[in-house]
ROFI-586059 format. One record per residue (C-alpha): residue in three letters; x, y, z. Coordinates in Angstrom, 2 decimals, padded with zeros to 5 digits. Example, Ala and Ser with C-alpha at 12.3 -4.5 7.8 and 13.67 -1.06 7.14 Angstrom:
// residues 2
<pt ALA; <012.30; -004.50; 007.80>>
<pt SER; <013.67; -001.06; 007.14>>
END
This chain:
// residues 272
<pt UNK; <121.95; 067.13; 079.71>>
<pt UNK; <119.76; 067.38; 076.66>>
<pt UNK; <116.02; 066.87; 076.79>>
<pt UNK; <114.91; 065.45; 073.46>>
<pt UNK; <111.34; 064.87; 072.39>>
<pt UNK; <111.10; 061.21; 071.47>>
<pt UNK; <108.59; 059.70; 069.04>>
<pt UNK; <107.35; 057.29; 071.68>>
<pt UNK; <104.79; 055.34; 069.58>>
<pt UNK; <107.37; 054.68; 066.84>>
<pt UNK; <110.01; 053.68; 069.39>>
<pt UNK; <107.57; 051.36; 071.16>>
<pt UNK; <106.81; 049.56; 067.90>>
<pt UNK; <110.51; 049.25; 067.07>>
<pt UNK; <111.26; 047.99; 070.57>>
<pt UNK; <108.56; 045.32; 070.45>>
<pt UNK; <109.72; 044.11; 067.03>>
<pt UNK; <113.51; 044.23; 067.41>>
<pt UNK; <113.90; 043.99; 071.17>>
<pt UNK; <116.23; 046.95; 071.51>>
<pt UNK; <116.68; 050.64; 070.77>>
<pt UNK; <119.72; 052.87; 070.24>>
<pt UNK; <119.06; 056.53; 071.04>>
<pt UNK; <121.86; 058.92; 070.05>>
<pt UNK; <122.92; 061.95; 072.04>>
<pt UNK; <120.65; 061.57; 075.06>>
<pt UNK; <123.33; 062.95; 077.39>>
<pt UNK; <125.31; 066.11; 076.75>>
<pt UNK; <129.10; 066.08; 076.57>>
<pt UNK; <129.22; 067.93; 079.90>>
<pt UNK; <127.02; 065.32; 081.59>>
<pt UNK; <129.13; 062.49; 080.18>>
<pt UNK; <132.26; 064.17; 081.53>>
<pt UNK; <130.72; 064.57; 084.98>>
<pt UNK; <129.62; 060.94; 085.02>>
<pt UNK; <133.08; 059.78; 084.01>>
<pt UNK; <134.62; 061.91; 086.76>>
<pt UNK; <132.26; 060.21; 089.21>>
<pt UNK; <133.25; 056.80; 087.87>>
<pt UNK; <136.93; 057.71; 088.26>>
<pt UNK; <136.25; 058.39; 091.95>>
<pt UNK; <134.38; 055.11; 092.34>>
<pt UNK; <137.00; 052.98; 090.59>>
<pt UNK; <139.76; 054.56; 092.70>>
<pt UNK; <138.13; 052.90; 095.71>>
<pt UNK; <138.01; 049.45; 094.06>>
<pt UNK; <140.73; 046.79; 093.76>>
<pt UNK; <142.71; 046.93; 090.52>>
<pt UNK; <141.08; 044.73; 087.88>>
<pt UNK; <140.65; 044.29; 084.14>>
<pt UNK; <136.89; 044.42; 084.71>>
<pt UNK; <134.53; 045.98; 087.23>>
<pt UNK; <130.88; 045.14; 087.91>>
<pt UNK; <129.54; 047.60; 090.48>>
<pt UNK; <125.92; 047.18; 091.56>>
<pt UNK; <123.76; 049.74; 093.36>>
<pt UNK; <125.85; 052.35; 091.61>>
<pt UNK; <123.22; 055.06; 092.22>>
<pt UNK; <124.27; 054.92; 095.87>>
<pt UNK; <127.88; 055.63; 094.99>>
<pt UNK; <127.52; 059.12; 093.50>>
<pt UNK; <124.86; 061.79; 093.01>>
<pt UNK; <125.77; 062.17; 089.32>>
<pt UNK; <124.75; 058.58; 088.74>>
<pt UNK; <121.67; 058.92; 090.95>>
<pt UNK; <120.52; 061.83; 088.78>>
<pt UNK; <119.84; 059.36; 085.97>>
<pt UNK; <117.12; 057.55; 087.97>>
<pt UNK; <114.45; 059.87; 086.54>>
<pt UNK; <116.32; 061.13; 083.46>>
<pt UNK; <113.61; 063.22; 081.74>>
<pt UNK; <114.31; 062.20; 078.13>>
<pt UNK; <113.91; 058.48; 078.83>>
<pt UNK; <111.40; 058.36; 081.67>>
<pt UNK; <108.26; 058.80; 079.49>>
<pt UNK; <109.49; 056.02; 077.22>>
<pt UNK; <110.04; 053.68; 080.20>>
<pt UNK; <106.56; 054.44; 081.53>>
<pt UNK; <104.98; 053.62; 078.19>>
<pt UNK; <106.98; 050.43; 077.67>>
<pt UNK; <106.41; 048.99; 081.16>>
<pt UNK; <103.39; 050.85; 082.53>>
<pt UNK; <103.33; 053.54; 085.20>>
<pt UNK; <103.53; 051.31; 088.30>>
<pt UNK; <107.32; 050.96; 088.02>>
<pt UNK; <110.49; 051.34; 090.05>>
<pt UNK; <114.25; 051.36; 089.67>>
<pt UNK; <115.22; 047.69; 089.58>>
<pt UNK; <119.00; 047.78; 089.19>>
<pt UNK; <121.89; 050.19; 088.66>>
<pt UNK; <124.98; 048.45; 087.37>>
<pt UNK; <128.28; 050.00; 086.28>>
<pt UNK; <130.44; 047.86; 083.99>>
<pt UNK; <134.01; 048.63; 083.02>>
<pt UNK; <136.04; 046.44; 080.64>>
<pt UNK; <139.66; 047.40; 080.14>>
<pt UNK; <141.55; 046.25; 077.04>>
<pt UNK; <141.95; 042.49; 077.25>>
<pt UNK; <143.20; 041.17; 073.89>>
<pt UNK; <144.13; 037.80; 075.39>>
<pt UNK; <140.62; 037.19; 076.79>>
<pt UNK; <141.94; 036.73; 080.33>>
<pt UNK; <139.11; 035.60; 082.58>>
<pt UNK; <138.66; 037.74; 085.66>>
<pt UNK; <136.72; 037.28; 088.88>>
<pt UNK; <134.45; 040.16; 087.89>>
<pt UNK; <133.79; 038.78; 084.37>>
<pt UNK; <135.66; 040.59; 081.63>>
<pt UNK; <133.28; 038.99; 079.14>>
<pt UNK; <129.91; 037.26; 079.53>>
<pt UNK; <128.47; 034.50; 077.34>>
<pt UNK; <125.01; 034.46; 075.76>>
<pt UNK; <122.12; 034.66; 078.20>>
<pt UNK; <118.80; 036.19; 079.13>>
<pt UNK; <118.75; 038.16; 082.38>>
<pt UNK; <116.73; 036.99; 085.33>>
<pt UNK; <116.73; 034.89; 088.48>>
<pt UNK; <117.63; 031.23; 089.03>>
<pt UNK; <115.53; 029.28; 088.44>>
<pt UNK; <114.57; 031.40; 085.48>>
<pt UNK; <111.39; 033.33; 084.86>>
<pt UNK; <108.60; 031.01; 083.66>>
<pt UNK; <108.26; 030.35; 079.94>>
<pt UNK; <105.14; 029.77; 077.86>>
<pt UNK; <105.60; 028.09; 074.49>>
<pt UNK; <109.31; 028.71; 074.84>>
<pt UNK; <108.95; 032.45; 075.44>>
<pt UNK; <109.71; 034.55; 078.51>>
<pt UNK; <107.70; 037.70; 079.12>>
<pt UNK; <109.33; 041.08; 079.64>>
<pt UNK; <109.76; 041.61; 083.38>>
<pt UNK; <112.23; 044.48; 083.34>>
<pt UNK; <113.95; 046.79; 080.89>>
<pt UNK; <117.47; 048.19; 081.06>>
<pt UNK; <118.71; 051.55; 079.86>>
<pt UNK; <122.42; 051.42; 079.07>>
<pt UNK; <124.27; 054.74; 079.08>>
<pt UNK; <127.35; 054.51; 076.86>>
<pt UNK; <130.11; 056.56; 078.48>>
<pt UNK; <133.15; 055.65; 076.38>>
<pt UNK; <133.78; 055.44; 072.65>>
<pt UNK; <131.94; 052.26; 071.62>>
<pt UNK; <131.47; 053.39; 068.03>>
<pt UNK; <133.35; 050.37; 066.67>>
<pt UNK; <132.91; 046.64; 067.41>>
<pt UNK; <135.29; 044.51; 069.51>>
<pt UNK; <135.58; 047.13; 072.25>>
<pt UNK; <133.74; 045.01; 074.80>>
<pt UNK; <130.43; 045.84; 073.12>>
<pt UNK; <127.15; 044.23; 074.10>>
<pt UNK; <126.06; 041.66; 071.53>>
<pt UNK; <122.37; 041.06; 070.84>>
<pt UNK; <120.20; 038.84; 068.67>>
<pt UNK; <117.48; 041.14; 067.28>>
<pt UNK; <113.99; 039.75; 067.78>>
<pt UNK; <115.16; 036.91; 070.05>>
<pt UNK; <112.74; 038.04; 072.77>>
<pt UNK; <109.79; 037.19; 070.51>>
<pt UNK; <110.61; 033.64; 069.42>>
<pt UNK; <111.85; 030.41; 070.99>>
<pt UNK; <115.57; 030.75; 070.61>>
<pt UNK; <118.82; 029.46; 072.01>>
<pt UNK; <122.26; 030.34; 070.62>>
<pt UNK; <123.98; 027.46; 068.88>>
<pt UNK; <127.07; 028.36; 070.89>>
<pt UNK; <127.12; 029.85; 074.36>>
<pt UNK; <130.65; 031.18; 073.77>>
<pt UNK; <130.52; 034.93; 073.11>>
<pt UNK; <133.90; 034.73; 071.37>>
<pt UNK; <132.26; 032.85; 068.51>>
<pt UNK; <129.76; 034.09; 065.95>>
<pt UNK; <126.03; 033.46; 066.30>>
<pt UNK; <123.91; 033.89; 063.15>>
<pt UNK; <122.20; 037.29; 063.18>>
<pt UNK; <124.18; 038.72; 066.08>>
<pt UNK; <124.76; 042.48; 066.28>>
<pt UNK; <127.39; 044.32; 068.28>>
<pt UNK; <125.76; 047.42; 069.75>>
<pt UNK; <127.89; 050.44; 068.88>>
<pt UNK; <127.53; 053.99; 070.11>>
<pt UNK; <129.27; 057.17; 071.16>>
<pt UNK; <129.48; 058.66; 074.66>>
<pt UNK; <126.03; 060.00; 075.56>>
<pt UNK; <124.13; 057.48; 073.46>>
<pt UNK; <121.69; 055.11; 075.18>>
<pt UNK; <120.94; 051.48; 074.39>>
<pt UNK; <117.63; 050.04; 075.70>>
<pt UNK; <116.67; 046.35; 075.89>>
<pt UNK; <114.46; 043.97; 077.92>>
<pt UNK; <115.77; 041.19; 080.12>>
<pt UNK; <114.40; 038.51; 077.77>>
<pt UNK; <116.48; 039.59; 074.76>>
<pt UNK; <119.40; 037.21; 074.21>>
<pt UNK; <122.60; 039.18; 074.72>>
<pt UNK; <126.25; 038.84; 075.71>>
<pt UNK; <129.19; 040.97; 076.81>>
<pt UNK; <131.93; 040.59; 074.22>>
<pt UNK; <135.65; 040.60; 075.08>>
<pt UNK; <137.48; 043.90; 074.71>>
<pt UNK; <140.13; 043.33; 072.05>>
<pt UNK; <140.78; 047.02; 071.43>>
<pt UNK; <142.87; 049.75; 073.01>>
<pt UNK; <139.76; 051.42; 074.45>>
<pt UNK; <138.22; 050.93; 077.90>>
<pt UNK; <134.51; 050.17; 077.85>>
<pt UNK; <132.35; 052.13; 080.27>>
<pt UNK; <128.62; 051.42; 080.38>>
<pt UNK; <126.10; 052.25; 083.07>>
<pt UNK; <122.89; 050.20; 083.22>>
<pt UNK; <119.76; 051.44; 084.99>>
<pt UNK; <116.93; 048.91; 084.86>>
<pt UNK; <113.22; 049.39; 085.60>>
<pt UNK; <110.61; 046.86; 086.63>>
<pt UNK; <107.08; 046.71; 088.05>>
<pt UNK; <107.12; 048.00; 091.60>>
<pt UNK; <105.80; 044.69; 092.95>>
<pt UNK; <109.11; 042.98; 092.04>>
<pt UNK; <111.94; 042.91; 094.54>>
<pt UNK; <114.69; 045.26; 093.31>>
<pt UNK; <118.22; 043.96; 092.94>>
<pt UNK; <120.02; 046.99; 094.41>>
<pt UNK; <118.51; 047.16; 097.91>>
<pt UNK; <115.64; 046.08; 100.16>>
<pt UNK; <114.65; 049.72; 100.60>>
<pt UNK; <116.18; 052.93; 099.30>>
<pt UNK; <118.54; 054.80; 101.59>>
<pt UNK; <117.70; 058.09; 103.24>>
<pt UNK; <120.48; 059.68; 101.19>>
<pt UNK; <118.78; 058.68; 097.94>>
<pt UNK; <115.37; 059.78; 099.21>>
<pt UNK; <116.51; 063.15; 100.50>>
<pt UNK; <114.91; 065.95; 098.46>>
<pt UNK; <113.62; 063.37; 095.96>>
<pt UNK; <110.89; 064.50; 093.57>>
<pt UNK; <107.56; 062.60; 093.52>>
<pt UNK; <108.73; 060.75; 090.38>>
<pt UNK; <111.97; 059.70; 092.01>>
<pt UNK; <110.27; 058.65; 095.25>>
<pt UNK; <108.04; 056.32; 093.28>>
<pt UNK; <111.02; 054.96; 091.34>>
<pt UNK; <112.77; 054.31; 094.66>>
<pt UNK; <109.81; 052.22; 095.81>>
<pt UNK; <108.15; 054.71; 098.14>>
<pt UNK; <104.41; 054.63; 097.48>>
<pt UNK; <102.75; 053.33; 100.65>>
<pt UNK; <103.50; 051.44; 103.87>>
<pt UNK; <100.92; 048.79; 102.92>>
<pt UNK; <102.66; 046.21; 100.64>>
<pt UNK; <099.31; 045.38; 099.05>>
<pt UNK; <099.37; 048.83; 097.44>>
<pt UNK; <102.43; 047.77; 095.44>>
<pt UNK; <100.03; 045.60; 093.42>>
<pt UNK; <096.98; 047.86; 093.36>>
<pt UNK; <098.14; 051.40; 094.06>>
<pt UNK; <095.82; 054.33; 094.33>>
<pt UNK; <096.31; 056.89; 091.59>>
<pt UNK; <097.85; 059.39; 094.00>>
<pt UNK; <100.61; 056.89; 094.82>>
<pt UNK; <101.91; 056.61; 091.26>>
<pt UNK; <102.62; 060.12; 089.91>>
<pt UNK; <104.28; 058.59; 086.85>>
<pt UNK; <100.80; 057.85; 085.54>>
<pt UNK; <100.72; 061.36; 084.09>>
<pt UNK; <103.47; 060.32; 081.63>>
<pt UNK; <101.47; 057.34; 080.36>>
<pt UNK; <099.98; 057.72; 076.90>>
<pt UNK; <096.31; 056.87; 076.62>>
<pt UNK; <096.41; 055.62; 073.04>>
<pt UNK; <098.22; 052.52; 071.82>>
<pt UNK; <101.18; 052.89; 069.39>>
<pt UNK; <099.12; 051.19; 066.67>>
<pt UNK; <096.35; 053.82; 066.64>>
END
């Protein structure tokens, strides 16, 4: 695994303007291979399908769990969301070639949407705030469109917006298919309009999403992290797994000693 030094202020500005980032080469080829070997083991235990959506994937293999506090991205997450954060979701998606757009029980393609609960997060003046941010690890060759790529509408998190068509198989003005190579990472907030396009290629899509949210939100993966995940966890990882104090009130107003990620938080704003 590589450990790059990111220009965090510049990336923060780009993120706030466009609503997404593409970071090349975050993971080494060796790490990608080990993750794909782990995914092979996981898929072997699942029913045969054109598409897989596997939640709480950090629980399924230690290689995946190692990404919880991935050192290249963690400082960026802390500065985008603040230091009182946790792992919110870990979600493995696999989309096999499906040129006929066959619908599957596990959703081989997903129409335009913003992430969030039902009913949705509250809106003010047509806008939804950022409640959580996803890091998407690209683990197959997604360097060309129409391989089951994620589609996004740049800037759609910052303005009242609704796609003219909900059907991802159509074209929405301004849409972008996110392309990348194995080891690249795509980052976006839950309030960016996005969709999962059909896979009309000969390539299988493999993407692993790890999302982060304020620690006072209920995580999607579990009520509390398992002992297996917590075993030998670093202070950073313990915080990201929701272990800061037995008093739930401290989730809202933690003492500094409870949130070691604070040391990764920049003191100056990106505009200074």
